[in-house]
C-alpha positions, 0 to 999 in steps of 0.5 A, spaced: 499 499 499 505 505 501 508 503 494 502 504 491 501 512 494 509 513 493 507 512 485 500 516 485 502 522 489 507 525 482 502 523 478 497 527 482 502 533 483 503 533 475 495 534 474 495 539 479 500 544 477 499 543 469 496 550 468 501 554 473 506 558 469 513 554 470 516 561 473 523 559 471 526 556 465 530 551 469 523 548 472 522 546 465 528 540 464 526 538 471 518 537 469 519 534 462 524 529 465 519 527 471 513 526 466 517 522 462 519 517 468 511 517 469 510 515 462 507 520 459 511 520 453 512 515 447 519 514 449 521 509 455 525 514 460 532 512 457 538 516 454 534 517 448 529 521 452 534 525 456 537 527 450 531 529 447 529 533 453 535 537 453 535 539 446 528 541 447 530 545 454 535 548 449 530 551 445 526 553 450 531 557 453 531 562 447 523 563 447 523 570 451 518 570 456 517 562 456 517 562 464 510 565 463 508 559 459 504 553 463 507 546 464 501 543 460 502 547 454 510 546 454 509 538 456 504 538 449 509 541 445 514 537 447 510 531 446 508 533 439 515 533 437 516 526 439 509 524 436 511 527 429 518 525 429 520 532 427 524 535 433 526 543 435 533 542 435 536 548 431 535 546 424 529 549 424 525 543 422 520 546 427 519 552 432 517 553 439 511 559 439 509 563 445 502 565 445 500 569 451 501 563 457 501 558 452 507 555 448 506 551 442 510 547 437 510 550 430 511 546 424 516 549 419 518 548 411 524 544 413 520 539 418 515 538 412 520 537 407 524 532 412 518 528 414 516 527 406 523 525 404 523 519 410 515 517 408 518 517 400 525 516 399 528 519 393 523 523 391 525 530 388 522 537 390 523 544 387 519 549 391 519 556 388 515 563 389 513 567 383 513 574 381 510 573 374 505 568 370 511 568 365 516 565 369 512 558 369 510 554 364 509 547 364 506 541 361 503 534 363 503 527 360 502 520 361 504 522 369 510 526 368 510 533 368 515 537 364 516 545 366 520 551 365 522 556 371 525 563 368 525 568 374 526 575 372 531 575 378 535 570 381 535 573 388 529 577 390 526 579 397 520 583 395 516 577 398 509 582 398 509 582 390 509 575 389 503 572 385 503 565 388 508 559 389 509 552 385 512 546 388 514 540 383 516 533 385 518 527 382 519 520 384 520 512 381 514 507 382 514 500 379 520 502 375 516 509 372 518 516 373 512 520 376 512 527 376 507 532 379 506 540 379 502 544 384 501 552 383 498 556 389 496 563 388 497 569 392 490 569 395 491 562 398 498 563 401 495 570 404 489 566 407 493 561 410 498 566 413 491 570 416 488 563 419 495 561 422 496 563 430 503 566 428 501 570 422 504 576 425 510 574 429 514 568 430 517 564 424 512 568 419 516 574 421 523 572 421 522 566 416 516 569 411 519 566 405 520 559 408 513 559 411 510 561 404 514 555 401 511 551 406 504 553 405 505 551 398 509 544 400 503 542 404 498 543 399 502 539 394 503 534 399 496 533 402 494 532 395 499 527 393 500 523 400 493 523 401 491 517 406 499 516 408 498 516 416 505 519 417 504 525 413 497 526 416 499 525 423 504 531 422 498 535 418 494 534 424 499 536 429 500 543 424 492 544 424 492 546 431 496 552 429 491 555 425 484 558 426 479 555 422 473 558 424 471 562 418 472 556 414 466 552 411 463 547 415 461 543 408 465 541 402 462 541 395 463 534 393 467 533 386 463 531 380 468 525 378 464 524 371 467 531 369 474 529 371 479 528 365 485 523 365 491 526 367 494 524 360 489 529 357 491 535 361 493 540 356 499 545 357 497 551 360 498 558 356 504 562 359 500 568 361 495 563 365 499 558 369 498 561 375 490 562 374 490 554 371 490 551 378 485 556 381 479 553 377 481 546 381 482 550 387 475 553 387 472 546 390 476 546 396 476 551 402 479 558 401 483 556 408 485 549 405 492 549 407 
C-alpha cells in the first residue's frame, strides 16, 4: 500500500500544477524529466529521452518570456515533437512560439521536407515563388510533368510582390518516373497566413519566405500523400496552429464525371499559368492549407 501511494502522488502533483506558469526556465527540464519517468511520453525513460529533453530545453531557453508559459503547454509542445518525429533542435525543422501563457510547437518548411523525404526516400522537390505569370510554364503527359522556371531576377526579397508559388516533385514507382506540379496563388497563401496563430510574429515574421514555401509544399503534399498515416499525423499537429473558425463547415463534393485523365491535361499558356490551378482550387476551402 505504501508503494502505491508513493507512485500515485507525483501523478496527482503533475496534474494539479499543469496550468501554473513554470516561473523559472530551469523548472522546465526537471518537469519534463519527471513526466518522462511517469510514462507520459512515447519514449521510455532512457538516454534517448534524456537527449531529446536537453535539446528541447536548450531551444526553450531562447523563447523570451517562456517562464510565463504553463507546464501543460510546454509538455504538449514537447510531446508533439516526439509524436511527429520532427524535433525542435536549432535546424529550423520546427519552432517554439509563445502565445500569451501558452507555448506551441510550430512546424517549419524544412521540417515538412524532412518528413516527406522520410516517407518517400529518393523523392525530388523544387519549391519556388513567382513574381510574374511568365516565369513558369509546364505541361503534363502520362504522369510526367515538365516545367520551365525563368525568374526575372535570381535573388529577390520583395515577398510582398509575389503572385504565388509552385511545387514540383518527382519520384520513381514500380520502375516508372512520376512527377507532379502544384501551383498555389497568392490569395491562398495570404489566407493561410491570416489563419495562422503566428501570422504576425514568430517564424512568419522572421522567416517569411520559408513559411510561404511551407504553405505551397503543404498543399502539394496533402494532394499527393493523402491517406499516408505519418504525414497526416504531422499535418494534424500543424492544424492546431491555425484558426479555422471562418472556414466553411461543408465542402462541395467532387463531380468525378467531369475529371479528365492526366494524360489529356493540356499545357497551360504562360500568361495564365498561376490561374490554371485556381479553377481546381475553387472546390476547396479558402483556407485549405
